[in-house]
TORKEZA-565743 format. One line per 10 residues: number of its first residue (from 1); their letters; for each residue x, y, z of N, C-alpha, C. Coordinates in pm, whole numbers. Example, Ala and Ser with C-alpha at 12.3 -4.5 7.8 and 13.67 -1.06 7.14 Angstrom:
BEGIN
1) AS) 1319/-569/780/1230/-450/780/1320/-330/780; 1285/-225/708/1367/-106/714/1290/3/787
//
This chain:
BEGIN
1) MYGVLARAQS) 1080/-2136/-74/948/-2106/-51/916/-1984/-101; 774/-1976/-145/750/-1846/-216/683/-1755/-83; 704/-1617/-93/637/-1529/2/773/-1524/133; 913/-1563/107/1006/-1581/235/1077/-1432/202; 1080/-1363/299/1112/-1207/267/1256/-1222/317; 1326/-1110/248/1473/-1081/230/1550/-1046/354; 1458/-963/465/1505/-950/585/1395/-955/694; 1413/-954/793/1308/-935/914/1206/-833/876; 1108/-870/901/995/-758/871/861/-773/957; 815/-694/990/659/-701/1097/589/-773/1002
11) GVDWPEFHHD) 532/-859/1074/404/-933/1004/298/-840/963; 276/-751/1033/165/-658/1017/167/-515/946; 292/-482/924/334/-365/902/364/-394/744; 355/-255/688/366/-265/533/478/-146/503; 616/-162/548/710/-61/545/768/3/418; 754/-55/300/806/-8/166/720/-67/78; 712/7/-58/649/-37/-157/644/-200/-170; 522/-267/-221/512/-383/-219/550/-474/-85; 555/-421/-4/556/-484/155/690/-491/192; 796/-563/102/912/-613/158/1050/-560/48
21) SMLTGSSTST) 1185/-593/70/1258/-530/4/1265/-658/-123; 1206/-763/-132/1188/-843/-237/1063/-795/-331; 988/-694/-275/858/-657/-349/780/-794/-357; 748/-868/-267/679/-978/-304/514/-922/-299; 499/-801/-224/338/-764/-233/252/-874/-136; 304/-936/-27/219/-1031/13/272/-1024/176; 162/-1031/263/129/-971/419/75/-1084/466; 112/-1127/584/35/-1231/698/-108/-1130/789; -81/-1015/740/-225/-944/791/-356/-1010/761; -444/-976/882/-577/-1002/807/-611/-907/730
31) VPATNNTSWS) -740/-927/713/-799/-802/621/-944/-788/672; -1011/-674/604/-1168/-651/596/-1232/-722/534; -1345/-745/602/-1441/-848/491/-1537/-755/418; -1543/-609/450/-1655/-532/391/-1532/-385/310; -1623/-331/269/-1559/-195/212/-1606/-87/292; -1601/-102/446/-1622/-25/530/-1507/103/549; -1553/211/516/-1443/293/532/-1378/346/681; -1261/315/732/-1203/381/857/-1233/516/855; -1148/570/747/-1095/703/723/-1067/736/597; -1084/870/544/-996/889/462/-952/1038/453
41) YTTGDSVYSS) -841/1054/371/-778/1227/402/-748/1252/273; -801/1423/258/-789/1474/149/-664/1533/94; -545/1516/36/-417/1591/15/-459/1719/-96; -380/1759/-143/-388/1880/-206/-403/1863/-376; -360/1749/-398/-367/1721/-552/-365/1544/-570; -353/1484/-680/-331/1349/-708/-262/1257/-616; -299/1153/-587/-197/1055/-528/-176/935/-606; -53/915/-673/-10/811/-757/92/728/-662; 135/784/-571/224/721/-459/154/609/-395; 227/508/-339/148/389/-250/184/391/-101
51) PAVSNGVVYV) 94/369/-15/130/420/104/243/293/149; 284/354/253/391/253/342/313/260/493; 322/175/578/268/179/685/368/102/783; 400/204/905/507/134/1003/479/196/1155; 452/142/1234/448/178/1370/313/272/1384; 206/228/1332/100/295/1346/59/428/1258; 185/469/1169/201/576/1081/168/542/939; 105/575/855/86/569/700/134/679/644; 271/636/556/339/721/497/319/744/350; 288/859/291/248/848/144/279/996/70
61) GSDDFNVYAL) 303/979/-58/351/1109/-131/213/1180/-190; 206/1282/-274/93/1341/-334/172/1448/-445; 86/1460/-529/132/1548/-641/118/1710/-607; 73/1725/-458/85/1831/-406/232/1908/-360; 330/1793/-376/454/1825/-364/485/1777/-204; 394/1717/-154/420/1686/4/452/1534/25; 499/1483/115/496/1344/176/410/1333/320; 341/1282/345/261/1286/487/274/1167/544; 238/1202/699/257/1120/802/136/1130/861; 30/1015/839/-106/1020/898/-107/899/1001
71) NSTKGGVIWS) -189/931/1078/-227/810/1199/-277/726/1132; -264/587/1139/-301/461/1074/-460/447/1098; -472/465/1233/-622/438/1255/-718/526/1249; -665/673/1270/-791/789/1247/-771/868/1150; -644/899/1056/-616/960/952/-587/1101/961; -573/1140/1076/-519/1264/1131/-363/1281/1072; -333/1418/1029/-189/1457/993/-84/1462/1111; 26/1381/1120/112/1383/1214/198/1498/1159; 258/1466/1061/344/1603/1013/349/1544/848; 399/1660/740/391/1672/638/514/1741/585
81) FTTGYYVDSS) 598/1715/506/724/1742/421/703/1788/291; 760/1914/248/740/1976/121/856/1941/37; 851/1860/-72/940/1876/-175/958/1954/-297; 1006/1981/-391/1027/2068/-490/928/2044/-613; 853/1925/-597/796/1870/-721/687/1781/-685; 620/1693/-787/534/1572/-754/612/1459/-682; 513/1405/-580/596/1288/-512/510/1137/-537; 543/1095/-669/504/967/-700/554/854/-680; 697/856/-608/749/753/-554/673/702/-446; 703/587/-392/620/566/-257/756/511/-133
91) PAVDNGMVFV) 709/586/-6/811/586/107/848/435/127; 970/442/164/1032/326/242/1066/374/384; 1013/269/479/1070/329/620/1164/205/672; 1266/248/748/1355/161/818/1446/260/909; 1457/211/1011/1546/264/1147/1545/403/1189; 1371/415/1188/1353/545/1208/1360/667/1124; 1386/594/990/1411/717/894/1279/676/753; 1243/763/692/1159/777/573/1238/791/460; 1233/714/351/1318/746/231/1191/752/94; 1219/851/8/1120/878/-77/1189/960/-193
101) GSEDNVVYAL) 1153/953/-322/1198/1032/-440/1090/1125/-471; 1127/1208/-530/1040/1319/-598/1081/1357/-730; 983/1424/-793/1029/1467/-949/1113/1608/-953; 1134/1624/-853/1230/1751/-829/1377/1682/-859; 1392/1563/-863/1517/1486/-888/1580/1444/-760; 1533/1461/-665/1586/1437/-505/1532/1324/-454; 1639/1231/-389/1584/1120/-286/1606/1218/-157; 1476/1185/-59/1499/1234/47/1520/1133/181; 1575/1149/248/1566/1098/394/1499/1182/498; 1398/1138/571/1306/1224/673/1293/1134/830
111) NSTTGASLWN) 1323/1205/920/1294/1158/1053/1161/1124/1049; 1133/981/1076/1006/917/1053/909/946/1165; 952/1024/1293/861/1059/1393/820/1212/1358; 905/1324/1301/892/1457/1303/880/1508/1179; 929/1402/1074/939/1475/913/1072/1550/885; 1153/1565/1000/1264/1666/967/1359/1598/878; 1407/1694/762/1477/1615/681/1653/1590/730; 1667/1465/705/1816/1415/728/1912/1438/628; 1882/1443/526/1992/1436/409/1889/1433/279; 1965/1472/169/1888/1469/59/1999/1423/-44
121) FTTAGPVESS) 1936/1375/-182/2041/1326/-246/1973/1351/-392; 2072/1428/-461/2024/1466/-593/2075/1391/-745; 1980/1342/-810/2009/1267/-922/2012/1389/-1035; 2028/1296/-1166/2014/1429/-1288/1844/1404/-1342; 1756/1337/-1277/1632/1320/-1337/1516/1292/-1239; 1420/1313/-1249/1289/1274/-1174/1300/1121/-1090; 1258/1139/-981/1273/1020/-922/1132/944/-911; 1068/873/-992/943/811/-962/961/659/-892; 1065/605/-918/1120/483/-854/1080/484/-700; 1056/405/-636/1017/391/-500/1168/296/-446
131) PAVDSGMVFV) 1210/369/-326/1336/309/-267/1304/161/-240; 1413/79/-222/1411/-48/-146/1519/-4/-41; 1517/-89/80/1622/-47/176/1698/-190/226; 1815/-221/231/1880/-312/243/2006/-307/306; 2060/-389/396/2182/-377/438/2245/-238/444; 2186/-189/513/2232/-20/528/2266/71/389; 2164/24/309/2172/98/182/2038/131/137; 2016/215/50/1906/252/-11/1913/240/-147; 1841/168/-217/1849/159/-363/1748/227/-441; 1736/300/-553/1647/381/-605/1685/404/-735
141) GSVDGNVYAI) 1589/411/-875/1600/445/-988/1573/569/-1004; 1618/649/-1131/1586/776/-1173/1565/766/-1314; 1497/878/-1347/1474/903/-1510/1556/918/-1590; 1690/939/-1517/1846/979/-1566/1890/842/-1613; 1834/746/-1599/1860/615/-1665/1997/576/-1545; 1987/581/-1407/2098/530/-1353/2002/441/-1214; 2066/337/-1147/2005/281/-1044/2138/308/-946; 2074/372/-802/2178/426/-733/2163/355/-621; 2295/327/-535/2314/275/-422/2334/374/-325; 2269/433/-198/2338/549/-122/2310/500/26
151) NENTDTLVWK) 2406/525/97/2413/500/230/2318/549/305; 2274/446/378/2114/478/437/2118/606/555; 2271/605/610/2251/701/721/2327/828/664; 2368/860/558/2426/973/507/2367/978/366; 2421/1076/280/2396/1098/146/2494/1063/68; 2595/983/99/2696/909/56/2651/818/-62; 2715/837/-193/2684/741/-281/2778/600/-275; 2715/512/-282/2811/404/-260/2832/329/-393; 2732/334/-480/2778/306/-652/2644/336/-687; 2649/329/-833/2557/380/-936/2577/293/-1065
161) FTTGGGVYSS) 2462/254/-1133/2470/166/-1242/2396/243/-1357; 2459/224/-1472/2384/331/-1579/2316/218/-1672; 2198/234/-1687/2137/136/-1806/2099/238/-1923; 2053/198/-2027/2017/280/-2172/1881/335/-2163; 1813/358/-2051/1678/420/-2072/1640/467/-1902; 1561/544/-1904/1493/604/-1771/1457/467/-1702; 1500/458/-1546/1464/378/-1453/1334/394/-1364; 1219/424/-1418/1092/416/-1329/1057/288/-1234; 1110/174/-1278/1090/69/-1199/1168/58/-1060; 1099/11/-958/1163/10/-817/1269/-122/-817
171) PAVSIGVVYV) 1372/-118/-743/1446/-199/-710/1372/-314/-602; 1407/-439/-660/1419/-531/-561/1519/-587/-541; 1531/-649/-407/1676/-688/-326/1640/-849/-256; 1732/-946/-294/1719/-1057/-246/1852/-1135/-262; 1894/-1173/-152/2027/-1267/-117/2156/-1196/-207; 2159/-1060/-170/2301/-975/-215/2278/-938/-379; 2152/-937/-397/2132/-915/-541/2029/-784/-583; 2047/-725/-638/1924/-602/-674/1914/-617/-793; 1761/-617/-831/1674/-657/-958/1623/-545/-1011; 1621/-487/-1103/1516/-330/-1147/1523/-364/-1296
181) GSADRNVYAL) 1391/-291/-1346/1381/-308/-1485/1418/-141/-1547; 1430/-109/-1690/1461/-6/-1748/1384/-2/-1870; 1365/122/-1919/1329/167/-2017/1381/114/-2142; 1504/79/-2131/1588/14/-2232/1567/-91/-2258; 1461/-191/-2203/1387/-287/-2264/1445/-429/-2154; 1525/-399/-2099/1604/-469/-2000/1568/-484/-1853; 1574/-620/-1810/1595/-620/-1654/1728/-625/-1606; 1776/-597/-1507/1894/-652/-1467/1914/-677/-1330; 2017/-771/-1311/2061/-802/-1184/2173/-753/-1149; 2224/-683/-1022/2329/-617/-1013/2398/-688/-863
191) NETTGGELWN) 2516/-670/-845/2541/-714/-720/2533/-596/-606; 2486/-631/-517/2416/-538/-414/2536/-468/-353; 2665/-496/-329/2761/-447/-258/2844/-371/-348; 2880/-404/-501/2924/-336/-596/2883/-264/-681; 2749/-309/-715/2656/-243/-829/2728/-332/-974; 2803/-429/-982/2838/-485/-1108/2716/-564/-1160; 2718/-571/-1272/2641/-639/-1361/2639/-789/-1350; 2523/-865/-1293/2534/-991/-1299/2468/-1070/-1440; 2352/-1011/-1501/2293/-1054/-1582/2194/-950/-1638; 2146/-962/-1755/2044/-914/-1806/1964/-964/-1888
201) FTTGSHVDGS) 1812/-905/-1906/1736/-996/-1987/1646/-881/-2059; 1627/-916/-2238/1577/-818/-2270/1467/-867/-2300; 1326/-773/-2280/1206/-783/-2336/1180/-738/-2435; 1061/-748/-2508/1028/-667/-2623/999/-540/-2633; 990/-482/-2505/963/-320/-2514/1011/-286/-2362; 976/-147/-2329/1014/-68/-2205/959/-165/-2082; 1046/-160/-1996/1010/-217/-1862/1004/-76/-1778; 890/-27/-1781/858/114/-1729/782/125/-1564; 680/109/-1558/611/94/-1428/641/-46/-1362; 621/-130/-1405/649/-282/-1341/783/-302/-1284
211) SPAVAGGMVF) 774/-360/-1152/913/-353/-1081/913/-479/-1044; 1007/-587/-1071/1047/-713/-1026/1008/-755/-894; 945/-857/-867/937/-929/-752/1009/-1051/-735; 1073/-1102/-626/1154/-1222/-628/1101/-1307/-532; 1083/-1438/-551/1037/-1534/-492/1048/-1708/-542; 1071/-1778/-451/1124/-1911/-493/1225/-1936/-605; 1322/-1849/-572/1433/-1857/-667/1409/-1787/-825; 1297/-1725/-812/1256/-1665/-973/1259/-1513/-945; 1236/-1451/-1056/1231/-1319/-1080/1068/-1311/-1164; 989/-1205/-1135/853/-1192/-1194/870/-1062/-1236
221) VGSEDSMVYG) 828/-1017/-1366/818/-882/-1425/722/-857/-1532; 682/-742/-1544/604/-716/-1663/664/-605/-1768; 615/-621/-1888/686/-562/-1978/580/-458/-2059; 614/-353/-2124/530/-283/-2224/459/-367/-2354; 556/-486/-2365/526/-573/-2474/403/-676/-2444; 335/-640/-2333/225/-701/-2293/251/-836/-2215; 370/-866/-2203/424/-1010/-2142/426/-992/-1981; 409/-1097/-1915/455/-1112/-1766/575/-1247/-1811; 678/-1226/-1720/799/-1278/-1730/835/-1364/-1601; 868/-1495/-1612/919/-1566/-1505/1060/-1587/-1530
231) LNASTGALVW) 1165/-1554/-1463/1290/-1550/-1522/1355/-1629/-1378; 1464/-1725/-1420/1574/-1788/-1312/1646/-1674/-1236; 1618/-1640/-1115/1698/-1543/-1036/1843/-1539/-1036; 1893/-1673/-1055/2038/-1662/-1038/2098/-1651/-1181; 2036/-1680/-1292/2120/-1658/-1457/2020/-1572/-1520; 1913/-1550/-1486/1842/-1469/-1598/1751/-1535/-1708; 1793/-1661/-1686/1736/-1736/-1809/1582/-1706/-1797; 1515/-1750/-1938/1365/-1756/-1937/1324/-1887/-1883; 1211/-1842/-1771/1148/-1990/-1765/1021/-1985/-1825; 919/-1904/-1817/799/-1893/-1888/776/-1745/-1915
241) KYATDAGVYS) 672/-1724/-2028/620/-1593/-2050/488/-1592/-2043; 377/-1525/-2025/256/-1522/-2054/217/-1403/-2107; 126/-1373/-2220/99/-1255/-2306/-62/-1246/-2250; -78/-1090/-2196/-168/-1026/-2190/-219/-980/-2313; -315/-859/-2301/-364/-814/-2460/-312/-673/-2455; -233/-645/-2334/-201/-497/-2361/-86/-449/-2265; -24/-344/-2270/107/-331/-2163/97/-367/-2055; 213/-420/-1949/204/-448/-1825/277/-362/-1745; 187/-242/-1667/295/-171/-1587/279/-215/-1456; 173/-295/-1420/179/-325/-1260/288/-426/-1235
251) SPAVANGIAY) 323/-430/-1088/433/-503/-1063/364/-621/-993; 423/-748/-1021/345/-881/-969/379/-889/-820; 261/-932/-769/273/-978/-626/258/-1119/-638; 353/-1214/-515/354/-1359/-526/344/-1413/-380; 249/-1511/-390/229/-1560/-258/142/-1712/-278; 185/-1806/-202/135/-1948/-238/127/-2002/-351; 253/-1949/-439/294/-2035/-563/213/-1972/-662; 148/-1852/-648/75/-1761/-767/132/-1644/-762; 168/-1629/-898/207/-1436/-935/44/-1395/-962; 27/-1256/-922/-78/-1195/-949/-26/-1050/-1009
261) IGSEDGNVYA) -122/-1014/-1108/-65/-913/-1177/-170/-845/-1265; -143/-713/-1292/-263/-634/-1364/-216/-587/-1493; -282/-559/-1602/-250/-541/-1720/-345/-410/-1772; -280/-340/-1875/-336/-236/-1930/-462/-287/-1987; -487/-403/-2006/-612/-448/-2104/-719/-480/-1985; -691/-383/-1865/-809/-406/-1765/-825/-534/-1658; -735/-620/-1716/-783/-784/-1634/-650/-788/-1511; -701/-841/-1400/-602/-886/-1310/-590/-1041/-1332; -458/-1080/-1371/-417/-1231/-1375/-376/-1287/-1236; -382/-1426/-1250/-322/-1506/-1153/-280/-1632/-1210
271) LNATTGAYIW) -138/-1618/-1197/-86/-1731/-1282/7/-1807/-1215; 22/-1957/-1261/123/-2053/-1169/284/-1994/-1150; 315/-1942/-1020/419/-1892/-1034/566/-2009/-1125; 533/-2109/-1102/642/-2207/-1132/660/-2237/-1297; 518/-2226/-1355/496/-2276/-1501/447/-2149/-1557; 369/-2043/-1501/309/-1943/-1608/189/-1988/-1630; 119/-2074/-1594/18/-2149/-1650/-114/-2045/-1587; -211/-2033/-1698/-339/-1939/-1645/-400/-2009/-1512; -421/-1936/-1387/-548/-1989/-1308/-666/-1921/-1316; -680/-1762/-1310/-795/-1721/-1334/-757/-1583/-1367
281) VFLTGGAVYS) -857/-1516/-1400/-875/-1401/-1477/-999/-1283/-1424; -949/-1174/-1387/-1090/-1106/-1352/-1075/-972/-1421; -1199/-928/-1477/-1203/-803/-1571/-1284/-708/-1483; -1157/-577/-1483/-1236/-431/-1418/-1258/-344/-1544; -1315/-216/-1477/-1372/-160/-1612/-1275/-72/-1676; -1134/-91/-1632/-1030/23/-1660/-909/-60/-1669; -813/10/-1734/-650/2/-1712/-612/-20/-1576; -537/-137/-1574/-490/-188/-1435/-344/-124/-1427; -310/-20/-1382/-153/-2/-1351/-142/-18/-1194; -227/-26/-1127/-202/-26/-977/-152/-177/-986
291) SPAVADNTVF) -63/-229/-859/-10/-333/-827/-76/-400/-726; -103/-539/-741/-182/-634/-635/-89/-635/-522; -194/-634/-409/-174/-670/-257/-210/-802/-218; -161/-904/-149/-203/-1030/-105/-214/-1043/33; -329/-1068/95/-327/-1109/232/-433/-1198/265; -441/-1275/356/-546/-1365/384/-618/-1422/314; -567/-1469/180/-629/-1533/96/-731/-1421/6; -662/-1297/-12/-722/-1197/-68/-642/-1118/-167; -665/-1086/-264/-589/-1001/-335/-690/-872/-382; -623/-743/-336/-654/-619/-350/-566/-547/-463
301) IGSNDDTLYA) -641/-437/-532/-583/-405/-662/-685/-308/-698; -632/-163/-759/-683/-65/-787/-679/-71/-969; -770/28/-1010/-816/16/-1156/-845/167/-1190; -834/189/-1322/-860/343/-1368/-994/338/-1384; -1071/233/-1352/-1276/243/-1323/-1272/319/-1213; -1155/361/-1144/-1195/445/-1016/-1196/362/-882; -1193/235/-915/-1221/131/-804/-1104/53/-751; -1123/44/-642/-1028/-60/-543/-1115/-201/-547; -1067/-321/-574/-1124/-450/-579/-1046/-536/-473; -1167/-615/-401/-1104/-727/-332/-1154/-855/-390
311) LDASTGEYLW) -1038/-935/-413/-1093/-1077/-486/-1037/-1186/-419; -1108/-1311/-435/-1068/-1430/-343/-924/-1459/-425; -815/-1492/-367/-696/-1508/-416/-683/-1652/-492; -769/-1741/-424/-769/-1858/-498/-842/-1892/-607; -957/-1817/-648/-1071/-1848/-742/-1068/-1701/-825; -1033/-1587/-791/-1067/-1449/-865/-1192/-1420/-826; -1262/-1489/-749/-1415/-1424/-729/-1450/-1300/-679; -1517/-1216/-703/-1523/-1083/-642/-1577/-1103/-503; -1551/-1012/-425/-1563/-1040/-307/-1624/-876/-259; -1556/-741/-273/-1614/-624/-260/-1529/-532/-316
321) SYTTGDAVYS) -1573/-423/-350/-1503/-304/-404/-1550/-174/-347; -1466/-86/-381/-1505/64/-350/-1463/158/-437; -1554/248/-515/-1545/339/-585/-1508/464/-528; -1350/536/-586/-1324/627/-529/-1357/773/-650; -1311/875/-625/-1356/962/-730/-1290/980/-837; -1170/914/-862/-1087/912/-993/-1005/765/-989; -932/760/-1087/-862/624/-1123/-761/617/-994; -737/487/-952/-636/444/-869/-529/387/-906; -412/466/-935/-276/401/-989/-220/354/-853; -240/427/-742/-162/375/-631/-183/226/-606
331) SPAVANGIVY) -103/141/-547/-84/35/-523/-139/-18/-365; -240/-65/-325/-259/-84/-169/-149/-156/-106; -174/-110/9/-81/-191/146/-210/-232/252; -144/-335/303/-238/-427/403/-180/-438/507; -213/-354/626/-157/-384/743/-248/-371/864; -224/-467/972/-313/-458/1119/-442/-455/1046; -513/-558/978/-622/-577/937/-722/-448/845; -620/-379/797/-683/-220/728/-599/-232/590; -656/-206/471/-628/-162/344/-591/-10/327; -502/14/288/-483/172/268/-437/168/90
341) VGSVDDGVYA) -489/298/56/-485/301/-123/-491/455/-143; -421/517/-223/-428/659/-267/-515/667/-405; -572/770/-453/-665/797/-558/-621/905/-617; -663/935/-762/-625/1048/-838/-721/1180/-782; -821/1124/-717/-930/1206/-664/-836/1290/-525; -743/1266/-513/-668/1343/-411/-658/1270/-274; -727/1166/-272/-763/1123/-145/-656/994/-101; -646/958/37/-592/851/58/-703/796/151; -721/668/122/-841/598/191/-792/479/284; -839/446/404/-839/322/498/-953/263/484
351) FGPSTGSSLL) -976/124/473/-1062/45/482/-1048/-42/596; -1168/-73/682/-1158/-185/778/-1246/-108/913; -1211/-137/1025/-1301/-67/1148/-1296/66/1151; -1421/81/1152/-1458/266/1161/-1434/316/1306; -1357/368/1322/-1323/478/1455/-1450/544/1499; -1450/632/1387/-1555/737/1370/-1669/655/1435; -1712/553/1380/-1856/478/1407/-1872/445/1525; -1754/383/1591/-1719/308/1727/-1759/427/1816; -1688/547/1772/-1730/663/1901/-1879/682/1886; -1905/688/1761/-2071/758/1797/-2148/634/1828
361) SQIEVYAIIA) -2125/508/1847/-2206/448/1900/-2196/417/2054; -2069/477/2113/-2054/492/2243/-2152/602/2288; -2139/714/2215/-2217/817/2234/-2366/796/2240; -2378/716/2155/-2548/673/2135/-2566/566/2260; -2494/478/2287/-2512/386/2401/-2527/497/2523; -2447/587/2567/-2424/675/2653/-2564/722/2679; -2621/768/2572/-2726/889/2554/-2873/793/2596; -2861/663/2529/-2967/598/2574/-2970/539/2725; -2865/511/2796/-2855/504/2942/-2917/598/3006; -2856/699/2964/-2907/854/3023/-3052/844/3005
371) VVIIVVIAVV) -3112/842/2881/-3272/858/2891/-3327/761/2963; -3273/624/2979/-3331/536/3056/-3317/552/3203; -3224/617/3268/-3211/651/3381/-3315/739/3413; -3313/875/3337/-3434/966/3324/-3581/933/3343; -3609/841/3242/-3724/775/3248/-3760/699/3390; -3649/614/3429/-3679/529/3546/-3696/637/3671; -3634/737/3690/-3634/856/3791/-3770/917/3763; -3831/941/3642/-3978/1012/3637/-4076/918/3671; -4064/785/3612/-4172/658/3660/-4188/670/3806; -4061/636/3885/-4040/615/4032/-4091/753/4100
381) AFLYMTLSGR) -4077/893/4063/-4127/993/4101/-4247/983/4084; -4312/972/3975/-4458/949/3962/-4552/856/4068; -4467/770/4053/-4540/632/4170/-4529/663/4290; -4431/744/4326/-4407/778/4473/-4532/868/4485; -4537/1007/4409/-4629/1088/4426/-4782/1031/4451; -4788/958/4362/-4926/912/4336/-4995/794/4475; -4889/726/4493/-4878/650/4627/-4888/730/4759; -4810/818/4781/-4850/944/4879/-4986/997/4887; -5043/1052/4763/-5156/1100/4771/-5251/1022/4796; -5258/890/4785/-5360/797/4808/-5353/767/4957
391) RRGQGTGQGM) -5213/774/5005/-5222/728/5160/-5299/853/5233; -5262/990/5167/-5327/1122/5244/-5461/1085/5235; -5541/1072/5131/-5642/1042/5086/-5718/963/5219; -5668/849/5222/-5713/735/5287/-5712/769/5452; -5617/828/5497/-5600/861/5636/-5687/987/5650; -5726/1101/5579/-5847/1224/5576/-5979/1141/5610; -6016/1049/5519/-6141/959/5519/-6163/879/5638; -6085/815/5689/-6082/739/5813/-6122/853/5914; -6069/957/5953/-6080/1077/6058/-6221/1110/6019; -6280/1119/5927/-6412/1188/5884/-6499/1104/5944
401) HL) -6497/968/5957/-6600/855/5976/-6591/842/6128; -6499/892/6193/-6513/862/6335/-6580/964/6417
//
């Protein structure tokens, strides 16, 4: 079945890049019907990192060197942790820990409640890859060309696999296999326990930003050669490929038998996950490096035209959009009916019910009630005084006539 998760996940949280360890980008959450902004938070620099959401907290990195934990409903800072350089990697949350990479070459493990450092693991290159967590291990790539498996509870290296190029791609994990792309043009399938190579598939160019998604016995991934590939998950054999008009750095989302992906050509594509056949395409106003999120028959995706789009997942019909102050490389997360995304304008945005507006409405209601009470009291007092005056006047007049 498409969209089956590799391990138990909350149906409404979004605990790691592209939702789950298989990187399906698909959630059972409800979604907002409009672009109403619940809140926004401004970091100190661009936000390329994609949010993770767990237990009422949004975790996200920034080019201001920090990892932030924000209240998911109000946007207030719970804690922040400073690394040595840009944090474009997207956090993963598991067992009370947050795992994230930094371009200071380090993978960090932080306490999810306090942000305290638990351990760190140093690679030989920047870590833009986003960690995946499975079976007590953290899997992550580095620009040094290696894929690392690190013990979740310590900084102990379990294994590493060396590719022929930088690993910007984020690993996907499914049924004992780690899938990951490399700038050496290959997609690799590795044994989850040992790191041994099971198969590799060579594309026509670098597999840089695009990360594999695993669903329905297939692996889906994009490449700089402008292609989207559907591969057999067991053998690596090519099942289908689809040509876009520019490089594909976006990572596919898979839901209900459809693979969704963006391209540098500015389009968002919906393809039949089994055959690769075209279903629909939606043209944005800029290159699409953001990866789609799918929930409640809606596709959310950012574009370099500074905009987050909401599209009908079945037809590609435009539903709503929101324009930020700069390009949206960050990939949306959908949790508890709210959509979260970062922007190069330094902001983190949440779309859904507005807690601020709700509070304002309560204040307005109380104010109206108070005004009504005051008016009622004034009217009653006026009537009382008027009636009392009339009675006094009537009594004096009767006395004069006697």
